C-alpha positions, 0 to 999 in steps of 0.5 A: 257742119258736123262735129267731125268736120269741126274737129278736122278744121280745128286740127289745122289751126296753130296750137295757140289758135286751137287753144283759143277756140277750145277755151271759147267753146268751153266757156260757152258750155260752162254756162249750161253746166252751171245753169242747174242747181246741183246738190253734190257737184260744184264748179272750181276755178281752173285755167281751162277746165270747166266741168264740175267736181264733187263738192268737198273734194278735188274729184272730177265728176267725170272721173267717177263716171268713167271709173264706173263705166270702165269697171262696170260698177253698179250705183251701189258699187260706185257709191261704196268705192268713192264713199258717196251717197247713191244720190250723188252717183245718180247726179254724177251720171246725169251730169256727165251724160248731159255734158258729154261734149264738154267732157270730150273737149276737156279730154282732148285738151288734156291729151293735147297738153300732155303730148305737148309736154312730151308725155307718151299716151301709147297704151301698153299691151300685156 
């Protein structure tokens, strides 16, 4: 079964069943996320989020990575922007690129939760 087929089947579930499924998938991915010793990344307790954070900050690794990709930053620019060593940026890239399934699941979960709270996620075009 492809990921797209799984997503389509999951979208037909009730919100509670979908949340249970997402939580189970995230838990299974969490073990692979914490298998490696990271120098700059750390797990933090969260009700449903399992991706890693920058040590000493409440900053998700994916936020740094997405900012870098969106703004076409070099390693040096990202390191300066986030006040991190270049080796931390390299670790963030390695982590995010090797855990894209987890990051996508968590982004989908966050989107779902925001929509349930009535938050509009429409892009504003100027």
